[in-house]
C-alpha angles and dihedrals in degrees: 000000000000090000091051091052091049092050090050090052091057095055107117116251093239092056090050090051092052092047092052091047092052091050090052093045093244120143115232111215124175112250092240091055091050093059106051113186113253115245112210125219114265134243122215106296094038103268122135113276113243095165116135147075111288137182139184118234106204143088096256095117088063093047129339090208123074108277143172126235114273136181096255144335090254114048139179131193116277133188093264102020140316119332131186118285112260096259090055100042095094092055092069112177091356089068095045125108116241118220119260137193091219130233099234115109108236091022101248130073114237098234122176109239096254091046092051089056090054091049090055090048090052090052093050090050097041095130093061101026112044107103090211090067089059094045094245116159110282101229127214130329093008092068088066098060104032110121093263133086124253132195131227114209112193133175133161091275108026143040123194131178117208120190127201093214111088091341090277117178134189126194111204109213112218090194117049108247093192129252118349110266092224137007113258143176094257098033125212117298124208117182139194136168126250103186107291093354130089107213115200120192111201125192138143098075130159117225097246105093126082131214092231146338091280093077098257104155147170141209131241087271090073115137119185126190111193127193122198116189126171105234096178138344091285105026134073118195106223126198130174125187113202125207123179115146092187093061109020132050091221140355120284138189140225125197135186142147121256116210130213114240107244104200113121089229096039111161141143113263128202115276101161094159098179091097090051092062099045091101091050094050103033108014092099089069096056114122085240107022116215119243114268095198 
């Protein structure tokens, strides 16, 4: 009897688990077999099909880091805590910031001390500094998670990203043309395939775009490596690795799902907002300036 007990004690835990499952009529399937990788449809040439109109559904454009709700993006001291800056007071809840879980792996951006001070300065001066307010091009990766759809156009020989916001466009080179001739808002994108994943290497940025409305920023040394992987018929898994040795102590990563727009007549509409900010940018030089009150 003692020998039987000893032999039972040496039965591996996994075998015991299988035995119990069999007794209960439960099938035991390895975890890896339960989650089969999705294989996307193919375009001509055999590469995964990313065509479609996609959109992020998160609060990253407010702040890519985890954040609580607050009265406004621009605040001022109040008698019992911060209140919206005067120009935003009339917006009420429309001007408030909703809470967000963040999209940055690890939760906190690895700013260098001097760069963190500039980020805080950007945040304090959001009303006059955020390039989104002036309808400047959004940059990468911010274009991906702004609250507007974008379209991927893919063929056997070309990939283009078209964004509703500001009419922004990115051509993804499938053959490296060499260094970008000039720095630009959207950088230069060079793509290649790694199995089911489109990998886009983006360099050649200027230092003018932000990551969000919270003042998170970069320098002209920004290097972004994006990964687009179809996770299901209507979801793309998006990942962006950020390198900028002038601003951050080490590289960091953001991840999020992108969802296919489901409307039968889904299409990108014109939102060329430059004309909407002409009064903001140039109204002060009218012969008879309009009131700003």
